[in-house]
Short mmCIF file of the C-alpha atoms (twelve columns), coordinates in Angstrom:
data_MODEL
# 
_entry.id   MODEL 
# 
loop_
_atom_site.group_PDB 
_atom_site.id 
_atom_site.type_symbol 
_atom_site.label_atom_id 
_atom_site.label_alt_id 
_atom_site.label_comp_id 
_atom_site.label_asym_id 
_atom_site.label_seq_id 
_atom_site.Cartn_x 
_atom_site.Cartn_y 
_atom_site.Cartn_z 
_atom_site.pdbx_PDB_model_num 
ATOM 1   C CA . UNK A 1   61.197  190.964 121.067 1 
ATOM 2   C CA . UNK A 2   63.954  189.126 122.842 1 
ATOM 3   C CA . UNK A 3   61.583  186.259 123.579 1 
ATOM 4   C CA . UNK A 4   60.603  186.087 119.879 1 
ATOM 5   C CA . UNK A 5   64.236  185.808 118.818 1 
ATOM 6   C CA . UNK A 6   64.804  183.001 121.321 1 
ATOM 7   C CA . UNK A 7   61.767  181.153 119.995 1 
ATOM 8   C CA . UNK A 8   62.977  181.589 116.399 1 
ATOM 9   C CA . UNK A 9   66.403  180.218 117.347 1 
ATOM 10  C CA . UNK A 10  64.818  177.205 119.048 1 
ATOM 11  C CA . UNK A 11  62.652  176.604 115.976 1 
ATOM 12  C CA . UNK A 12  65.654  176.888 113.644 1 
ATOM 13  C CA . UNK A 13  67.606  174.446 115.806 1 
ATOM 14  C CA . UNK A 14  64.726  171.973 115.777 1 
ATOM 15  C CA . UNK A 15  64.447  172.213 111.994 1 
ATOM 16  C CA . UNK A 16  68.208  171.678 111.731 1 
ATOM 17  C CA . UNK A 17  68.006  168.565 113.908 1 
ATOM 18  C CA . UNK A 18  65.092  167.179 111.892 1 
ATOM 19  C CA . UNK A 19  67.078  167.604 108.667 1 
ATOM 20  C CA . UNK A 20  70.145  165.960 110.215 1 
ATOM 21  C CA . UNK A 21  68.116  163.046 111.528 1 
ATOM 22  C CA . UNK A 22  66.493  162.568 108.160 1 
ATOM 23  C CA . UNK A 23  69.887  162.633 106.479 1 
ATOM 24  C CA . UNK A 24  71.246  160.234 109.077 1 
ATOM 25  C CA . UNK A 25  68.375  157.808 108.511 1 
ATOM 26  C CA . UNK A 26  68.983  158.035 104.780 1 
ATOM 27  C CA . UNK A 27  72.720  157.430 105.177 1 
ATOM 28  C CA . UNK A 28  72.091  154.505 107.507 1 
ATOM 29  C CA . UNK A 29  69.600  153.025 105.063 1 
ATOM 30  C CA . UNK A 30  72.071  153.441 102.185 1 
ATOM 31  C CA . UNK A 31  74.789  151.786 104.256 1 
ATOM 32  C CA . UNK A 32  72.443  148.917 105.096 1 
ATOM 33  C CA . UNK A 33  71.461  148.556 101.445 1 
ATOM 34  C CA . UNK A 34  75.124  148.558 100.421 1 
ATOM 35  C CA . UNK A 35  75.954  145.920 103.019 1 
ATOM 36  C CA . UNK A 36  73.010  143.814 101.889 1 
ATOM 37  C CA . UNK A 37  74.046  144.149 98.252  1 
ATOM 38  C CA . UNK A 38  77.623  143.245 99.116  1 
ATOM 39  C CA . UNK A 39  76.485  140.194 101.050 1 
ATOM 40  C CA . UNK A 40  74.241  139.190 98.185  1 
ATOM 41  C CA . UNK A 41  77.084  139.645 95.700  1 
ATOM 42  C CA . UNK A 42  79.451  137.653 97.878  1 
ATOM 43  C CA . UNK A 43  76.891  134.900 98.242  1 
ATOM 44  C CA . UNK A 44  76.376  134.901 94.499  1 
ATOM 45  C CA . UNK A 45  80.079  134.624 93.726  1 
ATOM 46  C CA . UNK A 46  81.011  132.171 96.468  1 
ATOM 47  C CA . UNK A 47  81.120  128.800 94.770  1 
ATOM 48  C CA . UNK A 48  79.989  125.885 96.882  1 
ATOM 49  C CA . UNK A 49  81.475  122.490 96.168  1 
ATOM 50  C CA . UNK A 50  81.973  119.170 97.932  1 
ATOM 51  C CA . UNK A 51  85.110  119.092 100.057 1 
ATOM 52  C CA . UNK A 52  84.879  115.607 101.551 1 
ATOM 53  C CA . UNK A 53  83.683  112.197 100.331 1 
ATOM 54  C CA . UNK A 54  83.747  108.851 102.124 1 
ATOM 55  C CA . UNK A 55  83.088  106.308 99.379  1 
ATOM 56  C CA . UNK A 56  82.771  102.967 101.153 1 
ATOM 57  C CA . UNK A 57  80.223  100.684 99.414  1 
ATOM 58  C CA . UNK A 58  81.601  97.152  99.534  1 
ATOM 59  C CA . UNK A 59  82.057  94.817  96.590  1 
ATOM 60  C CA . UNK A 60  78.659  93.147  97.066  1 
ATOM 61  C CA . UNK A 61  76.821  96.467  97.117  1 
ATOM 62  C CA . UNK A 62  78.621  97.583  93.950  1 
ATOM 63  C CA . UNK A 63  77.896  94.291  92.190  1 
ATOM 64  C CA . UNK A 64  74.232  94.180  93.198  1 
ATOM 65  C CA . UNK A 65  73.465  97.751  92.170  1 
ATOM 66  C CA . UNK A 66  75.484  97.446  88.951  1 
ATOM 67  C CA . UNK A 67  73.625  94.289  87.919  1 
ATOM 68  C CA . UNK A 68  70.292  95.989  88.655  1 
ATOM 69  C CA . UNK A 69  71.382  98.984  86.569  1 
ATOM 70  C CA . UNK A 70  72.368  96.777  83.622  1 
ATOM 71  C CA . UNK A 71  69.271  94.572  83.820  1 
ATOM 72  C CA . UNK A 72  66.884  97.548  83.825  1 
ATOM 73  C CA . UNK A 73  68.700  99.514  81.136  1 
ATOM 74  C CA . UNK A 74  66.514  100.031 78.081  1 
ATOM 75  C CA . UNK A 75  63.329  99.367  80.034  1 
ATOM 76  C CA . UNK A 76  60.691  101.911 81.004  1 
ATOM 77  C CA . UNK A 77  62.248  102.181 84.440  1 
ATOM 78  C CA . UNK A 78  66.030  102.178 84.370  1 
ATOM 79  C CA . UNK A 79  67.432  102.097 87.923  1 
ATOM 80  C CA . UNK A 80  70.825  103.788 87.954  1 
ATOM 81  C CA . UNK A 81  73.333  102.304 90.372  1 
ATOM 82  C CA . UNK A 82  74.288  105.831 91.418  1 
ATOM 83  C CA . UNK A 83  70.690  106.448 92.531  1 
ATOM 84  C CA . UNK A 84  70.236  103.125 94.316  1 
ATOM 85  C CA . UNK A 85  73.608  103.382 96.069  1 
ATOM 86  C CA . UNK A 86  72.763  106.933 97.161  1 
ATOM 87  C CA . UNK A 87  69.429  105.737 98.530  1 
ATOM 88  C CA . UNK A 88  71.095  102.912 100.462 1 
ATOM 89  C CA . UNK A 89  73.774  105.281 101.771 1 
ATOM 90  C CA . UNK A 90  71.037  107.485 103.247 1 
ATOM 91  C CA . UNK A 91  69.313  104.509 104.806 1 
ATOM 92  C CA . UNK A 92  72.564  103.218 106.313 1 
ATOM 93  C CA . UNK A 93  73.909  106.594 107.397 1 
ATOM 94  C CA . UNK A 94  76.809  106.246 104.973 1 
ATOM 95  C CA . UNK A 95  77.960  103.027 106.637 1 
ATOM 96  C CA . UNK A 96  78.119  99.876  104.530 1 
ATOM 97  C CA . UNK A 97  79.286  97.176  106.915 1 
ATOM 98  C CA . UNK A 98  75.703  96.043  107.494 1 
ATOM 99  C CA . UNK A 99  74.664  96.031  103.841 1 
ATOM 100 C CA . UNK A 100 72.586  93.051  102.677 1 
ATOM 101 C CA . UNK A 101 71.044  92.305  99.306  1 
ATOM 102 C CA . UNK A 102 67.623  92.313  100.988 1 
ATOM 103 C CA . UNK A 103 67.938  96.101  101.424 1 
ATOM 104 C CA . UNK A 104 68.126  96.557  97.670  1 
ATOM 105 C CA . UNK A 105 65.279  94.089  97.118  1 
ATOM 106 C CA . UNK A 106 63.080  96.062  99.540  1 
ATOM 107 C CA . UNK A 107 63.916  99.265  97.694  1 
ATOM 108 C CA . UNK A 108 62.866  97.755  94.352  1 
ATOM 109 C CA . UNK A 109 59.657  96.526  95.950  1 
ATOM 110 C CA . UNK A 110 58.930  99.966  97.423  1 
ATOM 111 C CA . UNK A 111 59.500  101.617 94.051  1 
ATOM 112 C CA . UNK A 112 56.858  99.491  92.376  1 
ATOM 113 C CA . UNK A 113 56.516  99.989  88.632  1 
ATOM 114 C CA . UNK A 114 56.611  103.775 88.420  1 
ATOM 115 C CA . UNK A 115 58.785  105.340 91.109  1 
ATOM 116 C CA . UNK A 116 62.473  106.215 91.154  1 
ATOM 117 C CA . UNK A 117 64.712  106.584 94.230  1 
ATOM 118 C CA . UNK A 118 64.455  110.350 93.705  1 
ATOM 119 C CA . UNK A 119 60.726  110.123 94.414  1 
ATOM 120 C CA . UNK A 120 61.279  108.422 97.751  1 
ATOM 121 C CA . UNK A 121 64.030  110.835 98.764  1 
ATOM 122 C CA . UNK A 122 62.410  114.212 98.101  1 
ATOM 123 C CA . UNK A 123 62.603  115.205 101.758 1 
ATOM 124 C CA . UNK A 124 65.992  113.652 102.542 1 
ATOM 125 C CA . UNK A 125 68.607  116.405 102.706 1 
ATOM 126 C CA . UNK A 126 71.536  113.994 102.262 1 
ATOM 127 C CA . UNK A 127 70.358  112.273 99.108  1 
ATOM 128 C CA . UNK A 128 71.479  115.043 96.727  1 
ATOM 129 C CA . UNK A 129 74.924  115.030 98.354  1 
ATOM 130 C CA . UNK A 130 75.335  111.278 97.882  1 
ATOM 131 C CA . UNK A 131 74.134  111.467 94.283  1 
ATOM 132 C CA . UNK A 132 76.714  114.120 93.421  1 
ATOM 133 C CA . UNK A 133 79.506  112.443 95.383  1 
ATOM 134 C CA . UNK A 134 78.842  108.890 94.190  1 
ATOM 135 C CA . UNK A 135 78.183  110.184 90.686  1 
ATOM 136 C CA . UNK A 136 81.641  111.746 90.624  1 
ATOM 137 C CA . UNK A 137 83.160  108.360 91.475  1 
ATOM 138 C CA . UNK A 138 81.071  106.113 89.242  1 
ATOM 139 C CA . UNK A 139 79.832  108.125 86.261  1 
ATOM 140 C CA . UNK A 140 82.662  106.994 83.979  1 
ATOM 141 C CA . UNK A 141 82.601  103.300 84.831  1 
ATOM 142 C CA . UNK A 142 79.257  102.097 83.490  1 
ATOM 143 C CA . UNK A 143 77.473  103.022 80.286  1 
ATOM 144 C CA . UNK A 144 77.054  102.507 76.563  1 
ATOM 145 C CA . UNK A 145 80.091  101.449 74.563  1 
ATOM 146 C CA . UNK A 146 81.275  99.958  71.305  1 
ATOM 147 C CA . UNK A 147 83.955  97.286  71.652  1 
ATOM 148 C CA . UNK A 148 85.994  95.173  69.287  1 
ATOM 149 C CA . UNK A 149 85.527  91.482  70.064  1 
ATOM 150 C CA . UNK A 150 86.448  88.109  68.558  1 
ATOM 151 C CA . UNK A 151 83.942  86.980  65.912  1 
ATOM 152 C CA . UNK A 152 84.496  83.261  66.472  1 
ATOM 153 C CA . UNK A 153 86.192  82.763  63.115  1 
ATOM 154 C CA . UNK A 154 89.596  84.172  63.909  1 
ATOM 155 C CA . UNK A 155 88.563  87.718  63.119  1 
ATOM 156 C CA . UNK A 156 87.294  90.736  65.031  1 
ATOM 157 C CA . UNK A 157 83.855  92.332  65.042  1 
ATOM 158 C CA . UNK A 158 82.337  95.474  66.603  1 
ATOM 159 C CA . UNK A 159 79.861  94.922  69.449  1 
ATOM 160 C CA . UNK A 160 77.622  97.576  70.942  1 
ATOM 161 C CA . UNK A 161 76.464  97.205  74.512  1 
ATOM 162 C CA . UNK A 162 75.780  98.665  77.925  1 
ATOM 163 C CA . UNK A 163 77.732  97.685  80.987  1 
ATOM 164 C CA . UNK A 164 81.124  97.997  82.619  1 
ATOM 165 C CA . UNK A 165 83.258  100.070 80.262  1 
ATOM 166 C CA . UNK A 166 86.133  100.725 82.675  1 
ATOM 167 C CA . UNK A 167 89.002  98.235  82.976  1 
ATOM 168 C CA . UNK A 168 91.074  96.547  85.625  1 
ATOM 169 C CA . UNK A 169 94.415  98.366  85.857  1 
ATOM 170 C CA . UNK A 170 96.188  94.998  85.475  1 
ATOM 171 C CA . UNK A 171 96.080  93.491  81.983  1 
ATOM 172 C CA . UNK A 172 94.461  90.120  81.379  1 
ATOM 173 C CA . UNK A 173 96.709  87.125  82.049  1 
ATOM 174 C CA . UNK A 174 98.907  88.856  84.630  1 
ATOM 175 C CA . UNK A 175 98.590  88.089  88.330  1 
ATOM 176 C CA . UNK A 176 98.342  90.509  91.208  1 
ATOM 177 C CA . UNK A 177 97.272  90.541  94.843  1 
ATOM 178 C CA . UNK A 178 96.038  93.352  97.038  1 
ATOM 179 C CA . UNK A 179 94.263  94.160  100.286 1 
ATOM 180 C CA . UNK A 180 92.440  97.203  101.591 1 
ATOM 181 C CA . UNK A 181 95.410  99.334  102.625 1 
ATOM 182 C CA . UNK A 182 93.795  102.727 102.105 1 
ATOM 183 C CA . UNK A 183 94.456  105.069 105.022 1 
ATOM 184 C CA . UNK A 184 97.260  103.066 106.633 1 
ATOM 185 C CA . UNK A 185 100.291 104.955 107.877 1 
ATOM 186 C CA . UNK A 186 103.262 105.908 105.712 1 
ATOM 187 C CA . UNK A 187 106.421 107.504 107.054 1 
ATOM 188 C CA . UNK A 188 108.799 108.187 104.148 1 
ATOM 189 C CA . UNK A 189 109.415 111.927 103.987 1 
ATOM 190 C CA . UNK A 190 106.758 112.655 106.604 1 
ATOM 191 C CA . UNK A 191 104.045 110.759 108.456 1 
ATOM 192 C CA . UNK A 192 100.891 110.537 106.360 1 
ATOM 193 C CA . UNK A 193 98.040  108.302 105.272 1 
ATOM 194 C CA . UNK A 194 98.225  106.010 102.273 1 
ATOM 195 C CA . UNK A 195 95.769  107.488 99.765  1 
ATOM 196 C CA . UNK A 196 95.538  104.604 97.334  1 
ATOM 197 C CA . UNK A 197 95.405  100.875 96.791  1 
ATOM 198 C CA . UNK A 198 98.621  98.868  96.300  1 
ATOM 199 C CA . UNK A 199 98.454  96.004  93.793  1 
ATOM 200 C CA . UNK A 200 101.401 93.619  94.189  1 
ATOM 201 C CA . UNK A 201 102.648 92.048  90.957  1 
ATOM 202 C CA . UNK A 202 105.645 91.285  88.769  1 
ATOM 203 C CA . UNK A 203 107.963 93.890  87.312  1 
ATOM 204 C CA . UNK A 204 107.007 94.599  83.724  1 
ATOM 205 C CA . UNK A 205 103.312 93.732  84.106  1 
ATOM 206 C CA . UNK A 206 101.429 95.955  81.637  1 
ATOM 207 C CA . UNK A 207 99.313  98.609  83.369  1 
ATOM 208 C CA . UNK A 208 96.218  99.816  81.523  1 
ATOM 209 C CA . UNK A 209 94.075  102.923 81.859  1 
ATOM 210 C CA . UNK A 210 91.034  102.293 84.048  1 
ATOM 211 C CA . UNK A 211 89.146  104.985 82.174  1 
ATOM 212 C CA . UNK A 212 89.677  107.145 79.121  1 
ATOM 213 C CA . UNK A 213 91.121  110.588 79.667  1 
ATOM 214 C CA . UNK A 214 93.982  113.028 79.233  1 
ATOM 215 C CA . UNK A 215 97.483  112.630 80.666  1 
ATOM 216 C CA . UNK A 216 97.852  115.556 83.057  1 
ATOM 217 C CA . UNK A 217 101.090 114.594 84.838  1 
ATOM 218 C CA . UNK A 218 103.969 112.198 84.348  1 
ATOM 219 C CA . UNK A 219 107.614 111.904 85.260  1 
ATOM 220 C CA . UNK A 220 109.539 111.428 88.482  1 
ATOM 221 C CA . UNK A 221 108.196 112.020 91.969  1 
ATOM 222 C CA . UNK A 222 110.230 111.185 95.087  1 
ATOM 223 C CA . UNK A 223 107.253 109.428 96.650  1 
ATOM 224 C CA . UNK A 224 105.638 107.782 93.630  1 
ATOM 225 C CA . UNK A 225 108.748 107.213 91.528  1 
ATOM 226 C CA . UNK A 226 107.835 107.105 87.849  1 
ATOM 227 C CA . UNK A 227 104.146 107.959 87.849  1 
ATOM 228 C CA . UNK A 228 101.399 109.081 85.522  1 
ATOM 229 C CA . UNK A 229 98.104  110.851 86.218  1 
ATOM 230 C CA . UNK A 230 95.175  110.635 83.805  1 
ATOM 231 C CA . UNK A 231 92.175  112.952 84.102  1 
ATOM 232 C CA . UNK A 232 88.797  111.610 82.988  1 
ATOM 233 C CA . UNK A 233 87.241  113.412 80.044  1 
ATOM 234 C CA . UNK A 234 84.461  114.812 82.255  1 
ATOM 235 C CA . UNK A 235 87.115  116.248 84.579  1 
ATOM 236 C CA . UNK A 236 85.717  114.680 87.743  1 
ATOM 237 C CA . UNK A 237 88.333  111.965 88.347  1 
ATOM 238 C CA . UNK A 238 92.108  111.913 88.255  1 
ATOM 239 C CA . UNK A 239 93.683  108.440 88.256  1 
ATOM 240 C CA . UNK A 240 97.169  108.181 89.728  1 
ATOM 241 C CA . UNK A 241 99.418  105.238 88.752  1 
ATOM 242 C CA . UNK A 242 102.750 105.154 90.617  1 
ATOM 243 C CA . UNK A 243 105.960 103.129 91.213  1 
ATOM 244 C CA . UNK A 244 106.250 102.232 87.524  1 
ATOM 245 C CA . UNK A 245 109.166 100.276 86.087  1 
ATOM 246 C CA . UNK A 246 112.702 101.651 86.102  1 
ATOM 247 C CA . UNK A 247 114.272 102.710 82.776  1 
ATOM 248 C CA . UNK A 248 111.143 102.198 80.683  1 
ATOM 249 C CA . UNK A 249 108.111 103.060 82.800  1 
ATOM 250 C CA . UNK A 250 105.675 104.291 80.144  1 
ATOM 251 C CA . UNK A 251 104.094 103.119 76.927  1 
ATOM 252 C CA . UNK A 252 105.844 104.714 73.937  1 
ATOM 253 C CA . UNK A 253 104.509 108.019 72.718  1 
ATOM 254 C CA . UNK A 254 102.770 109.130 75.895  1 
ATOM 255 C CA . UNK A 255 103.328 112.693 77.045  1 
ATOM 256 C CA . UNK A 256 101.437 115.310 78.999  1 
ATOM 257 C CA . UNK A 257 98.338  116.121 76.974  1 
ATOM 258 C CA . UNK A 258 98.097  112.683 75.343  1 
ATOM 259 C CA . UNK A 259 94.593  111.199 75.218  1 
ATOM 260 C CA . UNK A 260 94.053  107.539 76.037  1 
ATOM 261 C CA . UNK A 261 91.112  105.151 75.952  1 
ATOM 262 C CA . UNK A 262 90.000  102.881 78.752  1 
ATOM 263 C CA . UNK A 263 92.050  99.689  78.461  1 
ATOM 264 C CA . UNK A 264 95.018  101.262 76.669  1 
ATOM 265 C CA . UNK A 265 98.441  100.152 77.928  1 
ATOM 266 C CA . UNK A 266 99.963  103.192 79.645  1 
ATOM 267 C CA . UNK A 267 102.974 101.762 81.487  1 
ATOM 268 C CA . UNK A 268 104.594 98.889  83.336  1 
ATOM 269 C CA . UNK A 269 104.566 97.806  86.970  1 
ATOM 270 C CA . UNK A 270 107.753 98.399  88.937  1 
ATOM 271 C CA . UNK A 271 109.099 99.486  92.310  1 
ATOM 272 C CA . UNK A 272 110.504 102.973 91.793  1 
ATOM 273 C CA . UNK A 273 110.181 105.834 94.261  1 
ATOM 274 C CA . UNK A 274 111.038 106.727 97.847  1 
ATOM 275 C CA . UNK A 275 114.127 108.452 96.573  1 
ATOM 276 C CA . UNK A 276 115.147 111.997 95.725  1 
ATOM 277 C CA . UNK A 277 117.371 110.500 93.023  1 
ATOM 278 C CA . UNK A 278 115.591 109.772 89.759  1 
ATOM 279 C CA . UNK A 279 115.066 106.246 88.418  1 
ATOM 280 C CA . UNK A 280 115.795 104.461 91.704  1 
ATOM 281 C CA . UNK A 281 114.027 101.344 92.999  1 
ATOM 282 C CA . UNK A 282 113.323 102.601 96.485  1 
ATOM 283 C CA . UNK A 283 110.459 100.199 97.179  1 
ATOM 284 C CA . UNK A 284 110.905 96.727  98.667  1 
ATOM 285 C CA . UNK A 285 108.130 94.978  96.739  1 
ATOM 286 C CA . UNK A 286 107.093 95.503  93.092  1 
ATOM 287 C CA . UNK A 287 103.591 96.954  92.989  1 
ATOM 288 C CA . UNK A 288 101.284 99.478  91.418  1 
ATOM 289 C CA . UNK A 289 99.958  102.277 93.587  1 
ATOM 290 C CA . UNK A 290 96.529  103.194 92.203  1 
ATOM 291 C CA . UNK A 291 94.649  106.234 93.427  1 
ATOM 292 C CA . UNK A 292 91.523  108.135 92.413  1 
ATOM 293 C CA . UNK A 293 91.202  111.814 93.215  1 
ATOM 294 C CA . UNK A 294 87.820  113.527 92.913  1 
ATOM 295 C CA . UNK A 295 87.744  117.097 91.637  1 
ATOM 296 C CA . UNK A 296 84.654  119.214 92.257  1 
ATOM 297 C CA . UNK A 297 86.556  122.495 91.892  1 
ATOM 298 C CA . UNK A 298 89.957  123.059 90.310  1 
ATOM 299 C CA . UNK A 299 91.257  124.815 93.425  1 
ATOM 300 C CA . UNK A 300 91.239  121.482 95.256  1 
ATOM 301 C CA . UNK A 301 93.246  119.600 92.604  1 
ATOM 302 C CA . UNK A 302 96.588  120.600 94.114  1 
ATOM 303 C CA . UNK A 303 95.293  122.348 97.213  1 
ATOM 304 C CA . UNK A 304 94.473  121.453 100.788 1 
ATOM 305 C CA . UNK A 305 90.993  120.085 100.073 1 
ATOM 306 C CA . UNK A 306 92.101  117.107 98.001  1 
ATOM 307 C CA . UNK A 307 89.666  114.187 97.972  1 
ATOM 308 C CA . UNK A 308 91.049  110.675 97.510  1 
ATOM 309 C CA . UNK A 309 88.871  107.594 97.795  1 
ATOM 310 C CA . UNK A 310 89.357  103.965 98.772  1 
ATOM 311 C CA . UNK A 311 89.531  101.989 95.504  1 
ATOM 312 C CA . UNK A 312 89.777  98.475  96.949  1 
ATOM 313 C CA . UNK A 313 86.179  97.415  96.205  1 
ATOM 314 C CA . UNK A 314 86.262  99.162  92.827  1 
ATOM 315 C CA . UNK A 315 89.417  97.270  91.831  1 
ATOM 316 C CA . UNK A 316 87.662  94.019  92.745  1 
ATOM 317 C CA . UNK A 317 84.706  95.050  90.591  1 
ATOM 318 C CA . UNK A 318 86.966  95.979  87.664  1 
ATOM 319 C CA . UNK A 319 88.270  92.405  87.569  1 
ATOM 320 C CA . UNK A 320 85.112  91.690  85.584  1 
ATOM 321 C CA . UNK A 321 86.597  93.605  82.634  1 
ATOM 322 C CA . UNK A 322 90.250  93.065  81.749  1 
ATOM 323 C CA . UNK A 323 92.120  94.247  78.682  1 
ATOM 324 C CA . UNK A 324 93.588  91.550  76.454  1 
ATOM 325 C CA . UNK A 325 97.106  92.576  75.415  1 
ATOM 326 C CA . UNK A 326 99.720  91.279  72.992  1 
ATOM 327 C CA . UNK A 327 103.489 91.779  73.055  1 
ATOM 328 C CA . UNK A 328 105.470 93.215  70.191  1 
ATOM 329 C CA . UNK A 329 108.595 91.060  70.300  1 
ATOM 330 C CA . UNK A 330 110.679 93.636  68.464  1 
ATOM 331 C CA . UNK A 331 109.972 96.582  70.780  1 
ATOM 332 C CA . UNK A 332 109.041 94.608  73.891  1 
ATOM 333 C CA . UNK A 333 105.928 96.785  74.199  1 
ATOM 334 C CA . UNK A 334 102.433 95.514  74.962  1 
ATOM 335 C CA . UNK A 335 99.375  96.758  73.093  1 
ATOM 336 C CA . UNK A 336 95.687  96.085  73.602  1 
ATOM 337 C CA . UNK A 337 93.981  93.684  71.223  1 
ATOM 338 C CA . UNK A 338 90.319  94.718  71.430  1 
ATOM 339 C CA . UNK A 339 89.667  98.439  71.178  1 
ATOM 340 C CA . UNK A 340 86.769  100.416 72.693  1 
ATOM 341 C CA . UNK A 341 85.172  103.817 72.412  1 
ATOM 342 C CA . UNK A 342 82.118  105.566 73.758  1 
ATOM 343 C CA . UNK A 343 80.311  108.805 73.098  1 
ATOM 344 C CA . UNK A 344 82.008  110.572 75.995  1 
ATOM 345 C CA . UNK A 345 85.293  110.461 74.087  1 
ATOM 346 C CA . UNK A 346 86.478  113.370 71.952  1 
ATOM 347 C CA . UNK A 347 85.276  113.115 68.369  1 
ATOM 348 C CA . UNK A 348 88.677  112.103 66.982  1 
ATOM 349 C CA . UNK A 349 88.732  109.048 69.288  1 
ATOM 350 C CA . UNK A 350 85.375  107.620 68.224  1 
ATOM 351 C CA . UNK A 351 86.766  104.772 66.162  1 
ATOM 352 C CA . UNK A 352 88.057  101.248 66.617  1 
ATOM 353 C CA . UNK A 353 91.670  100.385 65.922  1 
ATOM 354 C CA . UNK A 354 92.418  96.653  66.039  1 
ATOM 355 C CA . UNK A 355 95.651  94.812  66.608  1 
ATOM 356 C CA . UNK A 356 96.410  91.321  65.291  1 
ATOM 357 C CA . UNK A 357 94.572  88.777  67.416  1 
ATOM 358 C CA . UNK A 358 96.809  86.771  69.779  1 
ATOM 359 C CA . UNK A 359 97.731  83.276  68.642  1 
ATOM 360 C CA . UNK A 360 96.097  80.399  70.546  1 
# 
């Protein structure tokens, strides 16, 4: 009898342990499932975006690929300069100092009559990165447009076309000089890199919007003096124009939220900044500081992952399209003569407004 009781107790204990183990396995499995679900949720909500871009195609590479883009537009095989530049970036490891036109010619030959760069780059893991990065820089500069232009009889006509629709920041007829000073050291306030391109010119030179967009910042900054920032309509680029003229830095009527077209006069070159006191000429040489910030995620707009690019070669390219301006003698303000719009503009801006043609 005693032995039977002992056996029953052992059996009960074994059953108890089996139940506990089963429960433990179930709890462990639930915990694992929860962890997996959490990881999956986190992965699903973690937004990936580009945090660094080195945009360094030289002037020749930009010109060659742009001309190829324009010449093939409207044909059965349009070769986008974003695609061809991305292809060449992959082939050159992102380095452009050894670029030659023959590289682009070989690409066109390899493509034949049917292929696109995408077809040749299906297995290249860097190609998609370059397309997104270079697309963020260039997508607003080239495309379809409608421009006002002289008709040859003293009047103005509307012309539709495809090509460079962004403008030089310096209006037509006004001189400037510059060199590739991106990344050089600056020490005012704290030691840092120069994240723009300085264009030396005369005080009062009219500054025009490189691209259409919305004014997102303006006013005084101790480093940039009177400055204005204009965000492209697609949100990918923010153009920064700094060291504008003392006393009257901006075109009349501009305020935060104002919308401008490419080629609109937005302000005047000066030498303000490097001062905690407002409206002070703290610079030694009159110039425009021009910068382009790329925005892949809004958290990086004012955060630690800001992306600024070297605009030197782009400024050289933009010399091919300068805004003609005329001065209003009464107000002293400059206004553009030949208007532009494109389909990327808000609906209310899709019109041409002309100003009296300048006298010869």
